All heavy atoms as an XYZ file, in Angstrom:
832
protein
N      30.521    -12.983     54.741
C      30.345    -13.524     53.433
C      31.674    -13.517     52.699
O      32.466    -12.616     52.863
C      29.345    -12.663     52.679
C      28.396    -13.508     51.914
S      27.203    -12.541     51.048
C      25.797    -13.438     51.552
N      31.869    -14.475     51.840
C      33.134    -14.527     51.125
C      33.120    -13.554     49.963
O      32.082    -13.088     49.523
C      33.405    -15.955     50.639
O      32.548    -16.258     49.568
N      34.293    -13.279     49.450
C      34.419    -12.312     48.360
C      33.848    -12.829     47.052
O      33.497    -12.055     46.188
C      35.900    -11.953     48.184
C      36.454    -11.318     49.401
C      37.201    -10.081     49.056
O      37.253     -9.710     47.893
O      37.717     -9.471     49.974
N      33.748    -14.133     46.879
C      33.250    -14.684     45.625
C      31.731    -14.652     45.543
O      31.166    -14.824     44.494
C      33.762    -16.106     45.418
O      33.253    -16.940     46.442
N      31.084    -14.459     46.673
C      29.625    -14.414     46.667
C      29.151    -13.000     46.981
O      29.529    -12.439     48.001
C      29.081    -15.394     47.692
C      29.423    -16.823     47.344
C      28.423    -17.783     47.958
O      27.495    -17.365     48.624
N      28.633    -19.040     47.714
N      28.335    -12.425     46.115
C      27.844    -11.072     46.381
C      26.849    -11.068     47.528
O      26.282    -12.087     47.897
C      27.176    -10.679     45.073
C      26.801    -11.958     44.425
C      27.841    -12.959     44.866
N      26.617     -9.896     48.073
C      25.694     -9.761     49.183
C      24.232     -9.855     48.736
O      23.357    -10.134     49.532
C      25.919     -8.419     49.883
C      27.247     -8.343     50.579
C      27.424     -7.012     51.274
O      26.416     -6.367     51.639
O      28.573     -6.620     51.452
N      23.981     -9.566     47.469
C      22.618     -9.651     46.972
C      22.647    -10.227     45.569
O      23.662    -10.226     44.881
C      21.935     -8.278     46.978
C      22.675     -7.250     46.164
C      22.395     -7.080     44.834
C      23.664     -6.458     46.753
C      23.082     -6.143     44.079
C      24.349     -5.516     46.007
C      24.064     -5.351     44.673
N      21.525    -10.725     45.134
C      21.405    -11.281     43.789
C      20.428    -10.423     43.001
O      19.402     -9.985     43.522
C      20.883    -12.716     43.852
C      21.873    -13.682     44.441
C      21.333    -15.109     44.407
O      20.482    -15.417     43.542
O      21.771    -15.897     45.244
N      20.757    -10.209     41.741
C      19.864     -9.449     40.873
C      18.948    -10.405     40.136
O      19.357    -11.499     39.765
C      20.664     -8.643     39.849
C      21.421     -7.497     40.449
C      22.096     -6.659     39.381
O      21.531     -6.518     38.277
O      23.175     -6.156     39.662
N      17.747     -9.983     39.943
C      16.816    -10.773     39.167
C      16.334     -9.923     37.997
O      16.090     -8.731     38.148
C      15.617    -11.191     40.008
C      15.952    -12.206     41.059
C      14.683    -12.633     41.785
O      13.654    -11.992     41.695
N      14.790    -13.729     42.511
N      16.215    -10.569     36.875
C      15.705     -9.896     35.689
C      14.285    -10.380     35.471
O      14.035    -11.577     35.388
C      16.572    -10.205     34.454
C      15.966     -9.580     33.209
C      17.991     -9.738     34.674
N      13.375     -9.442     35.403
C      11.984     -9.774     35.156
C      11.686     -9.365     33.721
O      11.887     -8.220     33.331
C      11.052     -9.024     36.131
C       9.604     -9.338     35.804
C      11.386     -9.393     37.560
N      11.228    -10.321     32.980
C      10.932    -10.050     31.580
C       9.483    -10.413     31.315
O       9.045    -11.513     31.615
C      11.855    -10.872     30.687
O      11.503    -10.702     29.350
N       8.759     -9.468     30.785
C       7.378     -9.724     30.422
C       7.240     -9.545     28.919
O       7.720     -8.575     28.360
C       6.447     -8.754     31.142
C       6.397     -8.964     32.631
C       5.413     -8.018     33.294
O       4.464     -7.567     32.617
O       5.607     -7.740     34.478
N       6.593    -10.497     28.287
C       6.342    -10.389     26.852
C       4.841    -10.420     26.621
O       4.087    -11.000     27.392
C       7.001    -11.544     26.064
O       6.469    -12.775     26.542
C       8.498    -11.519     26.209
N       4.461     -9.804     25.574
C       3.049     -9.760     25.221
C       2.863    -10.486     23.905
O       3.638    -10.312     22.967
C       2.606     -8.304     25.082
O       1.295     -8.254     24.590
N       1.852    -11.303     23.836
C       1.557    -12.031     22.605
C       0.694    -11.200     21.661
O       0.449    -11.592     20.544
C       0.844    -13.345     22.919
C       1.746    -14.330     23.632
O       2.977    -14.224     23.468
O       1.224    -15.201     24.351
N       0.257    -10.057     22.132
C      -0.612     -9.204     21.326
C       0.210     -8.458     20.284
O       1.157     -7.750     20.600
C      -1.330     -8.206     22.227
C      -2.322     -7.347     21.482
C      -3.026     -6.371     22.401
O      -3.098     -6.619     23.616
O      -3.478     -5.345     21.884
N      -0.173     -8.639     19.034
C       0.480     -7.946     17.932
C      -0.505     -6.911     17.396
O      -1.641     -7.228     17.062
C       0.868     -8.929     16.803
C       1.449     -8.182     15.617
C       1.849     -9.966     17.332
N      -0.053     -5.685     17.346
C      -0.915     -4.619     16.835
C      -0.595     -4.412     15.358
O       0.517     -4.035     14.998
C      -0.704     -3.311     17.632
C      -1.052     -3.553     19.097
C      -1.531     -2.194     17.040
C      -0.682     -2.418     20.012
N      -1.574     -4.705     14.534
C      -1.409     -4.543     13.094
C      -1.556     -3.067     12.733
O      -2.401     -2.370     13.289
C      -2.467     -5.357     12.346
C      -2.372     -6.852     12.571
C      -1.159     -7.475     11.912
O      -0.720     -6.961     10.866
O      -0.653     -8.465     12.451
N      -0.749     -2.591     11.781
C      -0.897     -1.196     11.362
C      -2.200     -1.023     10.584
O      -2.694     -1.968      9.970
C       0.312     -0.978     10.449
C       0.647     -2.328      9.941
C       0.290     -3.290     11.047
N      -2.758      0.176     10.609
C      -3.982      0.399      9.828
C      -3.679      0.257      8.336
O      -2.577      0.561      7.875
C      -4.377      1.835     10.175
C      -3.159      2.466     10.726
C      -2.320      1.366     11.304
N      -4.671     -0.224      7.608
C      -4.496     -0.437      6.174
C      -5.288      0.607      5.388
O      -6.303      1.121      5.843
C      -4.960     -1.843      5.801
C      -4.170     -2.978      6.440
C      -4.781     -4.323      6.074
C      -2.704     -2.924      6.042
N      -4.777      0.882      4.182
C      -5.375      1.890      3.313
C      -5.604      1.314      1.927
O      -4.742      0.622      1.379
C      -4.474      3.121      3.222
C      -4.415      3.886      4.504
C      -3.620      3.457      5.553
C      -5.179      5.031      4.675
C      -3.572      4.151      6.748
C      -5.146      5.726      5.869
C      -4.344      5.295      6.913
N      -6.783      1.615      1.363
C      -7.100      1.204      0.001
C      -6.494      2.223     -0.961
O      -6.582      3.423     -0.726
C      -8.609      1.159     -0.210
C      -9.315      0.151      0.659
C     -10.789      0.050      0.329
C     -11.547      1.195      0.941
N     -13.007      1.054      0.818
N      -5.891      1.735     -2.033
C      -5.388      2.608     -3.088
C      -6.353      2.476     -4.264
O      -6.653      1.376     -4.723
C      -3.945      2.233     -3.501
C      -3.493      3.104     -4.666
C      -2.995      2.393     -2.318
N      -6.843      3.622     -4.727
C      -7.899      3.661     -5.735
C      -7.479      4.461     -6.962
O      -6.804      5.482     -6.837
C      -9.149      4.308     -5.129
C      -9.650      3.694     -3.821
C     -10.612      4.644     -3.129
C     -10.306      2.363     -4.078
N      -7.904      3.996     -8.121
C      -7.737      4.758     -9.365
C      -9.099      5.317     -9.748
O     -10.121      4.647     -9.599
C      -7.231      3.857    -10.489
C      -5.777      3.426    -10.429
C      -5.451      2.535    -11.636
C      -4.849      4.614    -10.398
N      -9.088      6.560    -10.266
C     -10.328      7.237    -10.635
C     -10.391      7.434    -12.148
O      -9.388      7.753    -12.783
C     -10.409      8.599     -9.936
C     -10.379      8.470     -8.445
N     -11.515      8.429     -7.686
C      -9.337      8.344     -7.580
C     -11.178      8.301     -6.406
N      -9.858      8.256     -6.319
N     -11.573      7.293    -12.680
C     -11.783      7.448    -14.117
C     -11.680      8.915    -14.532
O     -11.990      9.821    -13.764
C     -13.165      6.911    -14.500
C     -13.340      6.788    -15.995
O     -12.408      6.436    -16.709
N     -14.538      7.065    -16.475
N     -11.182      9.131    -15.730
C     -11.194     10.456    -16.348
C     -11.402     10.265    -17.839
O     -11.415      9.147    -18.337
C      -9.893     11.230    -16.036
C      -8.663     10.576    -16.612
O      -8.528     10.527    -17.854
O      -7.819     10.108    -15.828
N     -11.581     11.360    -18.553
C     -11.883     11.269    -19.983
C     -10.642     11.250    -20.874
O     -10.776     11.223    -22.097
C     -12.773     12.448    -20.401
C     -14.153     12.369    -19.771
O     -14.608     11.248    -19.465
O     -14.776     13.436    -19.573
N      -9.463     11.278    -20.298
C      -8.244     11.419    -21.108
C      -7.254     10.257    -20.979
O      -6.553      9.948    -21.933
C      -7.531     12.735    -20.748
C      -8.433     13.921    -20.941
C      -9.068     14.516    -19.860
C      -8.689     14.437    -22.216
C      -9.926     15.594    -20.026
C      -9.541     15.505    -22.396
C     -10.154     16.081    -21.308
O     -11.006     17.142    -21.479
N      -7.160      9.656    -19.830
C      -6.197      8.568    -19.631
C      -6.674      7.338    -20.391
O      -7.826      6.928    -20.260
C      -6.055      8.232    -18.132
O      -5.700      9.425    -17.435
C      -4.992      7.181    -17.904
N      -5.786      6.750    -21.170
C      -6.166      5.595    -21.978
C      -6.273      4.333    -21.122
O      -5.615      4.201    -20.080
C      -5.139      5.333    -23.095
O      -3.893      4.982    -22.498
C      -4.974      6.538    -23.999
N      -7.102      3.426    -21.581
C      -7.259      2.147    -20.895
C      -5.936      1.378    -20.878
O      -5.608      0.717    -19.890
C      -8.346      1.313    -21.568
C      -9.729      1.879    -21.445
S     -10.897      0.802    -22.295
C     -12.382      1.745    -22.119
N      -5.197      1.488    -21.958
C      -3.917      0.789    -22.052
C      -2.933      1.294    -20.999
O      -2.197      0.511    -20.397
C      -3.306      0.959    -23.459
C      -4.087      0.283    -24.562
C      -5.301      1.082    -25.042
O      -5.473      2.276    -24.670
O      -6.107      0.495    -25.787
N      -2.939      2.605    -20.769
C      -2.035      3.158    -19.764
C      -2.439      2.703    -18.362
O      -1.589      2.381    -17.532
C      -1.988      4.690    -19.828
C      -1.060      5.273    -18.804
C       0.313      5.152    -18.946
C      -1.550      5.901    -17.672
C       1.181      5.663    -17.987
C      -0.705      6.424    -16.713
C       0.677      6.293    -16.869
N      -3.736      2.652    -18.085
C      -4.199      2.189    -16.770
C      -3.749      0.748    -16.541
O      -3.256      0.404    -15.463
C      -5.735      2.331    -16.644
C      -6.236      1.685    -15.355
C      -6.138      3.800    -16.702
N      -3.878     -0.096    -17.545
C      -3.416     -1.489    -17.428
C      -1.909     -1.516    -17.187
O      -1.419     -2.263    -16.331
C      -3.805     -2.305    -18.687
C      -3.116     -3.667    -18.689
C      -5.320     -2.477    -18.757
N      -1.165     -0.696    -17.903
C       0.288     -0.620    -17.716
C       0.648     -0.216    -16.278
O       1.546     -0.806    -15.664
C       0.887      0.378    -18.712
C       2.389      0.481    -18.638
C       2.962      1.486    -19.624
O       2.223      1.987    -20.498
O       4.169      1.774    -19.511
N      -0.070      0.765    -15.742
C       0.161      1.200    -14.356
C      -0.097      0.052    -13.390
O       0.687     -0.208    -12.472
C      -0.745      2.409    -14.007
C      -0.820      2.626    -12.499
C      -0.251      3.657    -14.698
N      -1.187     -0.651    -13.587
C      -1.552     -1.741    -12.679
C      -0.536     -2.879    -12.727
O      -0.211     -3.475    -11.700
C      -2.953     -2.244    -13.005
C      -4.067     -1.254    -12.649
C      -5.366     -1.602    -13.360
C      -4.262     -1.207    -11.141
N      -0.025     -3.156    -13.893
C       0.987     -4.210    -14.025
C       2.320     -3.747    -13.440
O       2.975     -4.477    -12.694
C       1.150     -4.624    -15.509
C      -0.116     -5.359    -15.983
C       2.392     -5.488    -15.705
C      -0.164     -5.603    -17.481
N       2.723     -2.523    -13.751
C       4.027     -2.005    -13.346
C       4.096     -1.641    -11.864
O       4.998     -2.075    -11.156
C       4.382     -0.759    -14.182
O       4.308     -1.102    -15.567
C       5.773     -0.259    -13.860
N       3.164     -0.856    -11.394
C       3.219     -0.334    -10.025
C       2.646     -1.324     -9.015
O       3.186     -1.486     -7.924
C       2.485      1.024     -9.924
C       2.489      1.539     -8.497
C       3.107      2.040    -10.874
N       1.556     -2.005     -9.388
C       0.868     -2.866     -8.433
C       1.135     -4.351     -8.656
O       0.590     -5.191     -7.951
C      -0.640     -2.581     -8.464
C      -0.968     -1.189     -8.021
C      -1.150     -0.174     -8.947
C      -1.055     -0.872     -6.680
C      -1.440      1.120     -8.546
C      -1.342      0.422     -6.261
C      -1.525      1.413     -7.199
N       1.945     -4.662     -9.652
C       2.342     -6.040     -9.955
C       1.154     -6.974    -10.174
O       1.125     -8.112     -9.714
C       3.255     -6.590     -8.869
C       4.475     -5.723     -8.627
C       5.652     -6.543     -8.200
N       6.827     -5.719     -7.968
C       7.718     -5.388     -8.893
N       7.575     -5.790    -10.107
N       8.763     -4.651     -8.580
N       0.162     -6.473    -10.875
C      -1.011     -7.274    -11.220
C      -0.732     -8.035    -12.505
O       0.057     -7.592    -13.353
C      -2.246     -6.378    -11.426
C      -2.625     -5.544    -10.220
C      -3.117     -6.408     -9.090
C      -3.586     -5.576     -7.919
N      -3.928     -6.376     -6.762
N      -1.390     -9.173    -12.665
C      -1.302     -9.901    -13.933
C      -2.084     -9.106    -14.977
O      -2.884     -8.226    -14.635
C      -1.901    -11.300    -13.778
O      -3.303    -11.209    -13.586
N      -1.887     -9.432    -16.235
C      -2.602     -8.729    -17.298
C      -4.110     -8.891    -17.130
O      -4.876     -7.939    -17.350
C      -2.156     -9.238    -18.663
N      -4.550    -10.070    -16.704
C      -5.975    -10.330    -16.515
C      -6.531     -9.502    -15.344
O      -7.592     -8.884    -15.465
C      -6.234    -11.823    -16.252
C      -5.902    -12.715    -17.428
C      -4.404    -13.008    -17.577
O      -3.652    -12.917    -16.582
O      -3.992    -13.308    -18.703
N      -5.823     -9.492    -14.216
C      -6.258     -8.698    -13.064
C      -6.288     -7.213    -13.413
O      -7.232     -6.497    -13.055
C      -5.311     -8.889    -11.878
C      -5.422    -10.205    -11.160
C      -4.405    -10.280    -10.036
O      -3.193    -10.209    -10.313
O      -4.843    -10.397     -8.875
N      -5.246     -6.762    -14.102
C      -5.152     -5.349    -14.479
C      -6.312     -4.951    -15.379
O      -6.893     -3.872    -15.219
C      -3.817     -5.078    -15.154
N      -6.665     -5.817    -16.298
C      -7.780     -5.535    -17.210
C      -9.091     -5.451    -16.447
O      -9.913     -4.551    -16.697
C      -7.862     -6.603    -18.313
O      -6.624     -6.596    -19.038
C      -9.009     -6.337    -19.273
N      -9.304     -6.349    -15.490
C     -10.536     -6.327    -14.691
C     -10.632     -5.038    -13.869
O     -11.699     -4.414    -13.807
C     -10.597     -7.554    -13.767
C     -10.733     -8.868    -14.499
S     -12.252     -8.999    -15.443
C     -13.444     -9.028    -14.130
N      -9.533     -4.631    -13.255
C      -9.537     -3.397    -12.462
C      -9.768     -2.189    -13.370
O     -10.544     -1.294    -13.044
C      -8.236     -3.256    -11.658
C      -8.134     -4.376    -10.622
C      -8.157     -1.885    -10.983
C      -6.772     -4.504     -9.964
N      -9.107     -2.185    -14.518
C      -9.286     -1.086    -15.471
C     -10.736     -0.973    -15.914
O     -11.283      0.128    -16.023
C      -8.380     -1.299    -16.691
C      -8.540     -0.270    -17.794
S      -9.861     -0.643    -18.988
C      -9.294     -2.157    -19.704
N     -11.399     -2.106    -16.130
C     -12.812     -2.078    -16.523
C     -13.686     -1.543    -15.390
O     -14.664     -0.830    -15.650
C     -13.271     -3.466    -16.974
C     -12.693     -3.916    -18.324
C     -13.029     -5.375    -18.595
C     -13.170     -3.015    -19.457
N     -13.338     -1.847    -14.149
C     -14.064     -1.255    -13.009
C     -13.900      0.256    -13.006
O     -14.867      0.989    -12.776
C     -13.569     -1.827    -11.677
C     -14.147     -3.178    -11.365
O     -15.174     -3.565    -11.902
N     -13.477     -3.920    -10.504
N     -12.671      0.704    -13.228
C     -12.420      2.151    -13.277
C     -13.257      2.776    -14.389
O     -13.915      3.802    -14.193
C     -10.914      2.449    -13.490
C     -10.680      3.936    -13.722
C     -10.089      1.947    -12.311
N     -13.261      2.130    -15.544
C     -13.967      2.670    -16.713
C     -15.481      2.697    -16.517
O     -16.139      3.697    -16.826
C     -13.602      1.842    -17.940
C     -14.213      2.344    -19.207
N     -13.863      3.542    -19.787
C     -15.181      1.815    -20.002
C     -14.572      3.736    -20.885
N     -15.379      2.701    -21.034
N     -16.046      1.606    -16.008
C     -17.505      1.498    -15.902
C     -18.078      2.054    -14.602
O     -19.194      2.569    -14.595
C     -17.934      0.032    -16.055
C     -17.675     -0.517    -17.418
N     -18.302     -0.048    -18.552
C     -16.844     -1.497    -17.831
C     -17.866     -0.714    -19.604
N     -16.973     -1.600    -19.206
N     -17.328      1.932    -13.496
C     -17.855      2.364    -12.202
C     -17.247      3.677    -11.717
O     -17.651      4.201    -10.687
C     -17.636      1.272    -11.164
C     -18.383     -0.001    -11.502
C     -18.078     -1.125    -10.535
O     -17.434     -0.930     -9.514
N     -18.549     -2.320    -10.869
N     -16.242      4.156    -12.431
C     -15.626      5.432    -12.067
C     -14.481      5.317    -11.080
O     -13.784      6.291    -10.824
N     -14.297      4.115    -10.515
C     -13.247      3.914     -9.519
C     -12.874      2.429     -9.498
O     -13.706      1.576     -9.782
C     -13.715      4.400     -8.132
C     -12.547      4.617     -7.198
C     -14.755      3.483     -7.538
C     -12.890      5.435     -5.967
N     -11.612      2.166     -9.175
C     -11.157      0.783     -9.090
C     -10.156      0.605     -7.971
O      -9.288      1.456     -7.757
N     -10.285     -0.497     -7.248
C      -9.399     -0.819     -6.137
C      -8.144     -1.505     -6.663
O      -8.222     -2.559     -7.287
C     -10.112     -1.725     -5.127
C      -9.286     -2.225     -3.955
C      -8.863     -1.066     -3.059
C     -10.079     -3.259     -3.163
N      -6.984     -0.891     -6.376
C      -5.700     -1.446     -6.831
C      -5.081     -2.368     -5.799
O      -4.324     -3.267     -6.141
C      -4.716     -0.315     -7.113
S      -5.326      0.853     -8.302
N      -5.350     -2.120     -4.524
C      -4.785     -2.935     -3.460
C      -4.985     -2.271     -2.112
O      -5.435     -1.126     -2.030
N      -4.627     -3.012     -1.061
C      -4.738     -2.529      0.307
C      -3.369     -2.675      0.954
O      -2.770     -3.767      0.919
C      -5.807     -3.329      1.088
C      -5.909     -2.842      2.520
C      -7.157     -3.232      0.394
N      -2.863     -1.572      1.523
C      -1.488     -1.523      2.007
C      -1.387     -0.743      3.315
O      -2.256      0.077      3.608
C      -0.590     -0.812      0.973
C      -0.708     -1.355     -0.415
C      -1.557     -0.762     -1.341
C       0.027     -2.455     -0.805
C      -1.669     -1.249     -2.631
C      -0.077     -2.960     -2.098
C      -0.928     -2.355     -3.009
N      -0.288     -0.943      4.060
C      -0.021     -0.050      5.195
C       0.174      1.376      4.674
O       0.489      1.589      3.495
C       1.287     -0.592      5.785
C       1.388     -1.996      5.294
C       0.687     -2.014      3.959
N       0.012      2.362      5.554
C       0.002      3.773      5.164
C       1.172      4.174      4.278
O       0.984      4.754      3.209
C      -0.049      4.667      6.413
C      -0.054      6.134      6.053
C      -1.237      6.769      5.714
C       1.126      6.865      6.031
C      -1.258      8.106      5.362
C       1.111      8.214      5.678
C      -0.076      8.816      5.344
O      -0.087     10.132      4.980
N       2.397      3.902      4.716
C       3.576      4.372      3.983
C       3.642      3.776      2.581
O       3.978      4.464      1.614
C       4.864      4.051      4.738
C       5.061      4.842      6.009
C       4.277      4.279      7.203
O       3.721      3.163      7.112
O       4.206      4.987      8.228
N       3.305      2.497      2.459
C       3.342      1.856      1.145
C       2.227      2.398      0.254
O       2.443      2.663     -0.934
C       3.237      0.340      1.300
C       3.412     -0.481      0.036
C       4.712     -0.126     -0.695
C       3.383     -1.962      0.363
N       1.052      2.597      0.815
C      -0.060      3.163      0.036
C       0.294      4.559     -0.466
O       0.057      4.896     -1.634
C      -1.330      3.207      0.890
N       0.880      5.360      0.409
C       1.279      6.719      0.034
C       2.307      6.701     -1.098
O       2.216      7.473     -2.051
C       1.839      7.421      1.264
C       2.192      8.870      1.048
C       2.677      9.525      2.333
O       3.549      8.951      3.017
O       2.184     10.616      2.635
N       3.254      5.794     -1.013
C       4.280      5.662     -2.052
C       3.654      5.236     -3.376
O       4.020      5.759     -4.439
C       5.360      4.660     -1.619
O       5.966      5.144     -0.418
C       6.415      4.468     -2.693
N       2.711      4.303     -3.334
C       2.040      3.843     -4.563
C       1.292      5.005     -5.225
O       1.378      5.190     -6.442
C       1.065      2.704     -4.256
C       1.711      1.451     -3.724
C       2.239      0.580     -4.803
C       2.716     -0.746     -4.219
N       3.476     -1.519     -5.182
N       0.573      5.787     -4.423
C      -0.175      6.935     -4.968
C       0.783      7.912     -5.641
O       0.545      8.350     -6.776
C      -0.996      7.631     -3.859
C      -1.547      8.969     -4.340
C      -2.122      6.728     -3.378
N       1.862      8.255     -4.963
C       2.834      9.199     -5.525
C       3.474      8.645     -6.794
O       3.675      9.379     -7.767
C       3.907      9.524     -4.488
C       3.381     10.349     -3.326
C       4.368     10.481     -2.181
O       5.498      9.930     -2.271
O       4.014     11.135     -1.180
N       3.786      7.349     -6.803
C       4.402      6.716     -7.967
C       3.463      6.752     -9.165
O       3.873      7.099    -10.282
C       4.798      5.263     -7.643
O       5.708      5.262     -6.542
C       5.440      4.577     -8.836
N       2.204      6.406     -8.952
C       1.215      6.412    -10.043
C       1.056      7.809    -10.617
O       1.093      7.998    -11.839
C      -0.151      5.875     -9.547
C      -1.247      6.158    -10.573
C      -0.067      4.391     -9.249
N       0.894      8.792     -9.744
C       0.662     10.150    -10.246
C       1.886     10.712    -10.963
O       1.750     11.384    -11.982
C       0.163     11.047     -9.120
C      -1.247     10.629     -8.711
C      -1.975     11.624     -7.840
O      -1.316     12.435     -7.155
O      -3.216     11.578     -7.848
N       3.083     10.410    -10.480
C       4.306     10.866    -11.160
C       4.431     10.195    -12.527
O       4.764     10.850    -13.530
C       5.523     10.574    -10.298
N       4.178      8.889    -12.577
C       4.250      8.129    -13.833
C       3.234      8.680    -14.838
O       3.556      8.878    -16.018
C       3.997      6.655    -13.528
C       4.195      5.714    -14.675
C       5.201      5.895    -15.617
C       3.389      4.592    -14.798
C       5.387      5.004    -16.659
C       3.564      3.693    -15.834
C       4.557      3.894    -16.770
N       2.024      8.977    -14.368
C       0.979      9.518    -15.247
C       1.382     10.884    -15.788
O       1.213     11.167    -16.981
C      -0.349      9.595    -14.500
N       1.922     11.739    -14.934
C       2.328     13.089    -15.372
C       3.446     13.013    -16.414
O       3.454     13.765    -17.375
C       2.782     13.955    -14.199
C       1.767     14.207    -13.117
C       0.448     14.803    -13.629
N      -0.584     14.750    -12.609
C      -1.515     13.799    -12.507
N      -1.554     12.796    -13.350
N      -2.438     13.843    -11.566
N       4.387     12.081    -16.187
C       5.480     11.904    -17.162
C       4.945     11.557    -18.539
O       5.519     11.940    -19.550
C       6.420     10.782    -16.717
C       7.328     11.128    -15.570
C       8.128      9.920    -15.091
O       8.126      8.862    -15.772
O       8.741     10.026    -14.020
N       3.848     10.805    -18.565
C       3.274     10.362    -19.827
C       2.164     11.286    -20.321
O       1.546     11.018    -21.345
C       2.726      8.943    -19.658
C       3.780      7.915    -19.266
C       4.665      7.477    -20.421
N       3.967      6.607    -21.317
C       3.808      5.302    -21.131
N       4.331      4.712    -20.087
N       3.135      4.593    -21.999
N       1.902     12.369    -19.571
C       0.917     13.365    -20.012
C      -0.524     13.010    -19.724
O      -1.425     13.522    -20.391
N      -0.769     12.154    -18.743
C      -2.139     11.769    -18.385
C      -2.528     12.377    -17.037
O      -1.708     12.467    -16.136
C      -2.280     10.245    -18.302
C      -2.133      9.551    -19.629
C      -1.052      8.728    -19.868
C      -3.074      9.719    -20.640
C      -0.904      8.068    -21.084
C      -2.941      9.064    -21.854
C      -1.858      8.242    -22.082
N      -3.807     12.739    -16.884
C      -4.276     13.311    -15.615
C      -4.805     12.245    -14.647
O      -5.648     12.535    -13.801
C      -5.408     14.242    -16.068
C      -6.004     13.523    -17.234
C      -4.820     12.888    -17.943
N      -4.347     11.029    -14.749
C      -4.840      9.925    -13.912
C      -4.770     10.281    -12.444
O      -3.715     10.699    -11.943
C      -4.039      8.659    -14.191
C      -4.464      7.392    -13.425
C      -5.904      7.010    -13.798
C      -3.514      6.249    -13.739
N      -5.879     10.102    -11.747
C      -5.949     10.419    -10.325
C      -5.900      9.119     -9.521
O      -6.640      8.178     -9.800
C      -7.231     11.183    -10.003
C      -7.339     11.591     -8.549
C      -8.597     12.404     -8.309
C      -8.710     12.772     -6.849
N      -9.965     13.484     -6.591
N      -5.030      9.114     -8.534
C      -4.893      7.962     -7.645
C      -4.992      8.482     -6.223
O      -4.345      9.468     -5.868
C      -3.550      7.285     -7.897
S      -3.295      5.759     -6.977
N      -5.829      7.832     -5.399
C      -6.013      8.259     -4.029
C      -5.926      7.068     -3.091
O      -5.895      5.917     -3.526
C      -7.393      8.938     -3.830
O      -8.415      7.985     -4.145
C      -7.536     10.169     -4.686
N      -5.892      7.389     -1.788
C      -5.919      6.336     -0.774
C      -6.933      6.714      0.285
O      -7.171      7.892      0.522
C      -4.528      6.128     -0.171
C      -3.943      7.342      0.478
S      -2.219      7.125      0.949
C      -2.414      6.664      2.659
N      -7.541      5.701      0.873
C      -8.489      5.943      1.965
C      -8.388      4.797      2.953
O      -8.090      3.664      2.580
C      -9.910      6.126      1.471
C     -10.521      4.915      0.832
C     -11.933      5.169      0.328
O     -12.189      6.230     -0.275
O     -12.786      4.288      0.537
N      -8.614      5.129      4.210
C      -8.509      4.131      5.272
C      -9.550      3.050      5.066
O     -10.685      3.334      4.717
C      -8.675      4.793      6.640
C      -8.225      3.925      7.766
C      -8.118      4.707      9.048
C      -7.538      3.825     10.126
N      -7.311      4.548     11.356
N      -9.126      1.820      5.284
C     -10.033      0.686      5.102
C     -10.974      0.554      6.271
O     -10.703      0.855      7.376
C      -9.226     -0.601      4.930
C     -10.101     -1.764      4.606
C      -9.338     -3.008      4.244
O      -8.562     -3.484      5.082
O      -9.511     -3.465      3.111
């Protein structure tokens, strides 16, 4: 064999999968209490969850009348960050607002 041609050829085998595994999603919830003002809940929904004033008001009314309101559904890390952000913001303003997450 000549020097320019190798004795063997390498082959690259590449397999791809079309299957995309979506991360599990978590609901972020606000809970009603007797001290947090409705105005503050609307402010949280607009600021942290980027809801319109109308959406924020509807969610706040759910929290007020049903005891709980759905703020959004997010991947774990984002949901966890939203919960921590809401609770820190509430504590700064002196409110006991409770925010939790649960698997969808």
